[in-house]
Structure formats: C-alpha cells, structure tokens
VEXLOFI-40880 format. One record per atom (N, C-alpha, C): residue in three letters; x, y, z. Coordinates in steps of 0.001 Angstrom, whole numbers, plus 524288, in hexadecimal, padded with zeros to 5 digits. Atoms other than C-alpha are relative to their C-alpha. Last residue first. Example, Ala and Ser with C-alpha at 12.3 -4.5 7.8 and 13.67 -1.06 7.14 Angstrom:
2
SER7FCCC7FB5A7FFC4SER835667FBDC81BE4SER7FCFE80442802DAALA8037A7FB5A80000ALA8300C7EE6C81E78ALA80384804B080000
***
This chain:
94
ARG804227FACA80084ARG7D0358112079699ARG8006C803267FC7EARG805A9801697FFDAARG7D5E380374793FCARG7FB9B804C98017CGLU8031080220805CDGLU7E26B807A778F85GLU7FA447FF258006AALA800977FC7F80196ALA7E58680E9679D05ALA7FE767FF107FAA5TRP804107FCC97FE11TRP7E2458024E7A48BTRP7FED88054D7FC92ALA80523802B78022CALA7EC507FB2C79BA8ALA7FB068025B80226ARG8000E8004280591ARG7F6508055279F36ARG7FBC77FDBB7FD6FSER800E27F9B1800F3SER7F4B6805E07AD2DSER7FF48800957FA4ETRP806118006C7FDEBTRP7F5467F63F7AD99TRP7FD1F805AA7FE68ASP80201802BA8048DASP802DB7F6D47A796ASP7FAD18008780148LEU800A17FDFB80527LEU806298018E7B106LEU7FDA47FDD57FB9FLEU802F07FD487FF5ELEU8022C7F8877BCDBLEU7FEDF804CF7FAD4PRO805BB802C580266PRO809377EDFA7B70APRO7FC0B803D080159GLY800A8802FB80640GLY815F87F60B7B70DGLY7FA2C7FE6F7FEDBMET804AC7FCC380208MET813967FBD97C555MET7FF357FF507FA4EALA805678017E7FDDBALA81C527F1F37CAF6ALA7FBA5802E17FDD4THR80142806D980306THR8279D7F4BD7C0FCTHR7FB777FF4B80259VAL801B97FE5A804EEVAL82577803E07C640VAL7FF417FAAE7FDA0LEU804EF7FDB580003LEU8260F7FFA77D4E2LEU7FFE2801237F984ASP803C6804177FF77ASP832B37F7C97D1E0ASP7F9D6800488000CASP80054804298066FASP838FA803867CBA1ASP7FC3C7FB298021DGLY802EC7FCB48037AGLY8350B80A177D842GLY7FEB07FE4F7FB14LEU804EE7FE9F7FEAFLEU83AD5801287E12ELEU7FC3F802457FC88ALA801388050180205ALA84816800AF7D91AALA7FB427FF228002DTHR7FCA1804DB7FD9BTHR8485980EE67DC7FTHR7FDBD7FAE77FDABLEU80210805247FE58LEU84111818447D341LEU8049E7FCFE80284HIS8000B80551802E9HIS84895825267D0C4HIS7FCBF7FD51802F6TRP80384804EB7FCBBTRP84A05833B47D66BTRP7FE477FA337FAB1SER803F7801EB80508SER853F983D1C7D203SER7FDD47FB3F803A0PRO80188806168005EPRO8587A845757DD70PRO7FDF87FEA27FC05GLN8045D800257FDCCGLN85E25854EB7DA23GLN7FF5D7F8B28002EALA804E07FD3F800B0ALA8698B85AB97D44EALA7FA897FF4F8036BALA7FF187FB267FE63ALA874B4853DF7D952ALA7FB438034F7FFBETHR7FC127FD4D8048DTHR86E5D847187D8ECTHR801AC804A980329ALA7FE9B7FA7A800B6ALA866F783F9D7E393ALA8040F800CE7FC30THR7FB147FF9D80131THR85FA08339D7DFA9THR80239804A18003FSER7FE257FA91802B4SER852E3831917E40BSER805787FF778005EALA7FBAC7FDC97FC97ALA849BD825867E6FBALA80318803F37FD6BALA7FD487FBC78015BALA83D8681F5F7E3BCALA804998017A80224ILE800BB800DE80529ILE83668812D47E60BILE80316803E07FD1BGLY7FAC7802CD802D5GLY83BA48110C7F460GLY7FF397FF7F7F944ALA801E6804EB800ABALA82EF1814F47FB9FALA803DD7FC127FCB8GLU80226803147FC19GLU83536820FC80177GLU7FD5B7F9777FFA5ARG7FACA801C27FE55ARG83A83824257F41FARG7FFA17FD5C80564LEU7FD59803A7802E6LEU82D52824257EE65LEU805717FEAB80268GLU8033D804B27FE4CGLU8279582BA87FA3FGLU8018C7FB4B7FCC4THR7FF07800DE7FA95THR83108837817F8D3THR7FE267FA1880153LEU7FABA801D580037LEU830568367C7E973LEU800EF7FE33804A3ARG8006080520801A2ARG8217A838DC7EC84ARG8052C7FD757FDEDTHR802498047F7FD65THR82326843747F50BTHR800517FA047FEB1SER7FC2E7FF407FB9BSER82C3F84B837ECD6SER7FEAB7FBC48047BLEU7FAB38034180214LEU823DD8498F7E0E8LEU803EC7FE2B8041CVAL8020D8061D800F3VAL8186184EC37E9F5VAL803457FB8A7FE44SER800CA802B67FA73SER8206785A267EE2CSER7FD797FBD77FFC4SER7FB5C801F17FE91SER8260785CE17E0B9SER7FEC27FDA4804E6SER7FE317FC747FB1ASER817A785E737DC31SER805527FD9A801CBMET800F38008E7FACCMET816428567E7CF1AMET802B980367804E9ASP7FF4F7FA937FB9DASP81B0E85CE07C47CASP7FD137FEC280333ASP803857FBCC80150ASP81519852817BA42ASP7FFF08047A80372CYS805A1800087FDA4CYS81C21847227BFC3CYS7FDE3803F680095ARG8013580405802A3ARG82801848F97B5DEARG7FB487FDB1802BCARG802387FE1B805DFARG829A68568C7BAD8ARG7FD3B7FA7B7FD4BGLN805B77FB037FE16GLN82A39852C27C93FGLN7FD827FFCE7F9DFLEU8047D8037D7FE6ALEU83469846DA7C515LEU7FB3880263800ACASP802078043280513ASP83CD58501C7BDAFASP7FC467FC06800D3ARG8023A7FCB480318ARG83CF3859047CA08ARG7FDD17FD617FAD7PHE805177FFDB7FD71PHE83FF384E107D363PHE7FDA7804197FC56GLY7FF5F7FAAE7FB16GLY84BF78496F7CB68GLY7F9C1800B780022ILE8021C7F9E88018DILE849B883C667C3EBILE7FFC280319803CEPRO801AC7FD6E7FC16PRO8512C82EC17C405PRO7FE28805FF7FE5DVAL7FB697FD907FE1EVAL851758270C7B816VAL7FE1780386804E8GLY7FB748038B7FDF7GLY8478981C327B40FGLY8048D8029A8028AASN7FA7E7FF86803D6ASN841338256E7AA94ASN804087FC3E80349ARG7FFFF7FF58805D4ARG83350820C87AF56ARG80518801337FDCCHIS7FD4F803C880389HIS835DD81C6D7BD10HIS800C28009D7FA70LEU7FB4C8010C7FDEELEU83625828EF7C521LEU801107FAD87FCD4GLU7FCCE7FC75801EAGLU82A6382DA17BC8DGLU806187FFAF80143TRP7FF2E800F680790TRP822B4822777BD9FTRP80392804477FF43ILE7FDBB803F2800F3ILE8258B822AF7CEAEILE8013B7FF6A7F984VAL7F9BB7FD317FE69VAL82242831887CE2EVAL802BA7F9C17FEF5ARG7FCA47FD7F80587ARG8162982E3C7C5C9ARG80610800748021ELEU80006803448036FLEU8119B822CA7D05CLEU8024E802857FBC1THR7FBBD803897FF55THR8146982BBC7DBFATHR800DF7FCFB7FB4BTRP7FA347FF758031ATRP80D0E837AC7D6E7TRP804C87FBA380088ARG7FFB67FCCB80560ARG8012F837107E0A1ARG80607801247FE05ARG800447FA7F7FF42ARG8025D82C017EA2CARG800BC803497F9FDGLY805A87FD9780147GLY7FDB681E6F7E56BGLY8007E806C2801BCLEU800DE7FE9F8061CLEU80AEB819C27E4DELEU7FC1D802C97FF31LEU7FC3B7FBA9802FBLEU80E9781BFF7F2E6LEU7FF557FF687FA15ASP800187F9DB7FE3BASP801B1816D07F810ASP803B78024E7FCC3LEU8044E7FDD4803B3LEU8027480A6A7EEC1LEU7FE65805BD802A3ALA7FEAC7FE0E80511ALA80F95807E67F483ALA7FC598030A7FCF4ALA7FC647FBE180092ALA80B128092B80212ALA80282801487FAFCMET802897FBA98001AMET80051800037FF86MET8033F804627FFF0
***
C-alpha cells in the first residue's frame, strides 16, 4: 500500500517517466521544464520522496545535482511495462 500511495501522488509517475525517458541524469531545472513547468516546491517534494524510497538519487556536480533512477527505480519502470501495454490497448478501444 505504501508503494501505491507514493505512486498515486500528483506528478510522481511523470517525474519517474522523465527520469527514465533519456536514461541519463538530468538537472532540476531541466526536469522541471520536462514536467510542464511544475512548481519547484512540488518537484522538490516528489524528488525527496522518491529518494527516500530508493527510487531516485542525485549526483552532485559542480553546477547542480543531477537526478537519475536507481536500480530499484529501473525495476519499477520494468514492472510497470504491462500496465503501459494495457493502457495502450484501452486507449485504442475508446
């Protein structure tokens, strides 16, 4: 239930998707832009929650931290694959 609670929070799945999409670490501002300019406070909260859950991590650089999925985060994306397949089939029926 804790995982479903986390994943059901506003913007959480989008943040995970954007961290997964290119497969390379991404800075906070770039991630914010990719998430349709969500508020910085919401993004910061979601990244903190994902870090605490072991799904995302940051790597410090000279300019700013870069965010990426952890191995556990990659496993989550893989586990969500069947749901993505189902949602595509569902969308085609509508």
